[in-house]
N, C-alpha and C positions, 0 to 999 in steps of 0.2 A: 112665969115670974123669973124661974130659974134659968131660962133661956136669955131672958133679957140681962140677968146679971154675968152671965157667960159672955155675952157679948161684949159687955161694957168691960170686963176683964182683958179679952182679947183686944179690944180698940185700945185699952189703956197700955197693954204690953206693946202695941204695935207703935203706938205715940212714943212710947220711951226707947224704942229701938231708933225710931226715927230721930229723936231727940240727941241719943247718943250717936247715931250716925254722921248726923250734922256737926256736932260738938267734935267728932274726930276729923271730919273733914276740914272744921275752923283751924283746930289745932296743926294739923299737916299744914293750912295755908300760911298760918303764922308762922311756923317753924321754918317753912320756905322763904317766906319772905324775910325773916331774919336771916336765915342763910346768905340769901342772895344781897342783903344789905352788907354783911360782914365781908362777901367776897368783893364786893363793888368797893366797900372802905379798904379792905387790903389792897386791890388792885389802884385805887387812888394814892393811897400812900406809896405804894411802891412806885408809881408813875412820879410821884413827888420827889421821893429819894432817888430817883434814876436822875431827874432834872437837874437836881442839886448836886449829886454827884458827877454829872457831866460839867456843871459849873465849876467844881471845884478842881477838876481835872485841867479842862481849858485854862482856868485861871493861873494853875501851877506853870503850864506852859509860858504863857504871858510873862509870869513872874521869871521864870527863867530867861526868856527874851531881854527883858529887862535889865536883870542882872548883869547878863552878859555884855550888854551894850555899855552899862556903865562902867562896866571893869576895864572894857578896851580903851574907852574915854579916858580912864584913870592911868591906865599903864599896858604894858604889851607883855605881860609875863604871865602865864597860867598855871597855877600849882593847885595842890588839895586843899589848902587854907583858903581859897577866894570862897566870897559869898554863894557864888553860882554852884559850886563843888560841894557846900555844905548845907544848902537851901532846906533839904527835907529832914536834917539831922532834928533831934529832940530840943525844944526850946530857940532852933534856927530860923525858923520860919519868919519871915518879917510882916506876915498879915493874918488878920483874923480870920477863922473859917467858919463855916455855920456851926451851929450847935451838935455836937456828936460827929461832926465831919473830920475826915481824916486824909491827909495827902501822902502818899507813898512812892517810891522809886529814886530814880536818881538822874543827874545830868552826867555825862560821859565826854571827855576830851576824845575826839576821834583820830585826834595827833597822838594820842597815848597806844595805838594800834599800829601793825603793819600795815602799809599801804600796798596792797596786793597788785594794782594796776601797774606799779613802778618796777616790776619783775623787767620790763621791756621799756626802751626808751621810745620817745615820740614817731620815730622811724620804725618800731617793730622789732628792734635789735636788743637780746639780752643784756640786762645790767649786771655784771658780776656781783657789786657789791650787794645788792638786793637779793641776789639767787643764794648767797652765802648765808644772810641772815636769815631766809625761810628756811633753809636747809638747816639750819642751827636751830631752828625753833621747833622743826618737826623731830629731830635727832634727840631732843633734851625733852626733860620734863615739860607738859603732861604726857607728850606720845610717844616720846622713846622709841622712834622708827630706827629701823636698821638704816644705815648710810646710803646703802644702794636704793631701799625703797624710799627714801626721803629724796634723793637724787632725782628718784623716776617721777615722783609726784610733780616736784618742782619743774622738770622738763614738760610734763603733760600740761600744767596749768600755762608754761610759757606759751607752748603750742596753742592753746586757748587763746592767748593774747596777741601773738605775732601776726604778722600779715601775710605769711607766706603757707604754702601748702607742703611744706617739708618736715617730716618727723623730726625731733628734735632727740636722737638716741633711741635705743630699744624701748623705753618705756614711754616715749612721746607719744602723742595720739593728735592726728589731725581729721579731716572730715572722711576719709576713707576707713578709718577705724570704728567711728560712731555711725557711718553707714551699714555698717554689718552687725550692730546689734538687734535684739529683738523687737524695740522700738526705734528705729534711726533718725537722727537728726544731724544737723551740720556744726562743724567746728567754728564758733564764732570769729576766729581770727579779728578779735577787738577787745576792748576793754570791757572789765566787768562794770554792768550798771547796777547791780543788785548783787550781794554775798549768796544768794539763793542759788545762783548761776554755777557756783562751786560745785553743787551736787551732780552736775551733767559732766564734771571731769574725770576723764579716767584714772582710776586708782581711790577716789573720794568716797570712804564709806560714811555711813550715818554717825557711828560713834565719833569718827575724825571730826566731821562737821558741826554736830550737835554737842558733843561731849558728854560727861556721866555726870550723875549727882553729886561727886566728889570734884570733878574736875571740867575746866570751859572747854570748848571745841573750838574749831579755827573760826565759827561765825563771832565768836567773842572776841577774840586777838586781832582779826584782821579788819581792814577797812577799804570802801572804795573812794572817799573822800580824802581831802587833802592835797599838798603839795610834793608830797615825798619824805616829808621830815618826819622825824619821830620825837615827841615833846618828852625829854628826859625826866620832867616834872610829873608826868601823868602816866607814864607806861607801867604796865603791871610787872611783875618779878619775871615772866615767862619771856617777854619782849625784851626786858633788859639783858636779860640771860643769853640771848639770842645775838644781840648786838656785840657780845665780848668775843674779841679773837679766839680762835680755835687753840692758840698757843698757850693760853691760859688755862690751869687744870679746871676740871670741872666742879671741884669743892669750892675754891677760891672764886669761881665767877658765880656760884650759887649765894655764897656767904655777901658777895659784893651786892647781888641785887636785892638781896633781903635788905642790908644795911642802907642801900639807896632808900629802899621804901619806908623804913623806919625813921630815917633821917629827915625827908621831908615831910614827915607828919608833925614835927616839931615846931610850934610857933618860933620859937627862937631862930630858927633857920630859915624861916620865909624870907626873910632880906637878901639870903645869900643865893636864892634860886634862880635869879635873873641871869647870873654866871654860866654860860655855856659849859665850863669845864669844872664847876662846882663839884661834881661826883669825884673828880680827882683829887682837887686842891683842898676840900673842906673835910674829907673824911679819912681820918687817921687809918693807915695800914693799906691803903689802895691805890699809892702815887703810881703802880706800874700797870694800873687799868687805862685804855685807852681806847676810845669808840671812834667810830668813822666820822669825821668834822662834817663830811656831807650830807650825813643823815640827822643828825642831833640838832635839836633846836629847844626853847622854852617857851614858845608861844604856840598859839593855836588859832585855826579859823573856822573848824568845824566842829559841831557837837551834836551828840544824839541825846534826846529827852525822852526817859520812858518813867511816866506818872500815873498813878492809879487814884482817881478820888473815890473815897467812901462815905457816904451817908445814910443810915440806918440800913435799909436793906439793898439800897442802890449802890452800884458799882460802875464805874467808867475808866477805862485805860486807854491812853493815848501813847503813841510812840512817833516821833518828829526826830528830824535831822536837820540841823541850822546851819546857814554858813553866816559869818560875821567878817564885816569888813568897815573899814573906814571910810568915809565918803570921801569920794573924789571931788565933789563940788563944793561940799560946805566943809568948811574946817572945822575940826573938833567933832563932828556928828558922826556916828556909828549906824550903820545899817545891817539888820538881823533877817534873812531871807529864809522862807521855809522851804527846804529842798524835797521834804518827803511829810506825808502825814498818814497816821492809820489810827482809826478808833476800834476799839473791841471790848 
């Protein structure tokens, strides 16, 4: 009898252990299922947010295209007060975004930058006025290069652009120089198709090209687009300063550039920005400032768009370069073409 009781106790203990084991397995399975559902749910939400963020970013580019087209249809002056320039400012976005969606970034006028390919003319010969402006840009803030160093870099860039194999001075560089490098390559002897090519030119450093946290680099101040003109209404202070003659003192040139930027931000002044010489006639104290007329304009045809759409955990950025022109076939119609498109 005692043996039977012992057997029953052992069987009960084994059954209890088995039940506990099964419960443990079920708990693990349930927890794993819940975790998998959570991961799947998070993945679905991330996918949804990513699609919405992409939609926001692409819609932003389309909005920029529409604003630019409407702007040229109405007038041929481009300045910081126009809808395309202020589209991402608070309360300025003319469309409704998805719930918790945001659009960040900006539309930039490429004519507000220095047109690097115009250092030489269509025959590949150096253009003195552009050479002087770029040298001035390198000598002054934010780069503050020594004159000889600045002129040397300009010569090296000129050699990259011109069509011959003759080195422009001591600091120029043609194929024979680049072939001696650890990783040799040829001098292009043609226009830049991308500013990234500047990193291949003799004398170009990373800091000079990319800039720093405090200051822009050449990639922010130069452009491969445009007709060679610089828009006085959208150029930044460093480009404006470089346009001023060397005969003007540094302090005066810097004060003038800062005054230009401040003047054109005031809505009361926007009607005057169609005048190509407003910078001299409309601002008191700077009547003696004169810029090279062949370089200055108040209108633009090329723009860059840098926009980021965000929705929840989703994020999508787009960089695009646009060309805007009036249609030759249909009067009053404007065509905006995409020259470059990158998503990341």
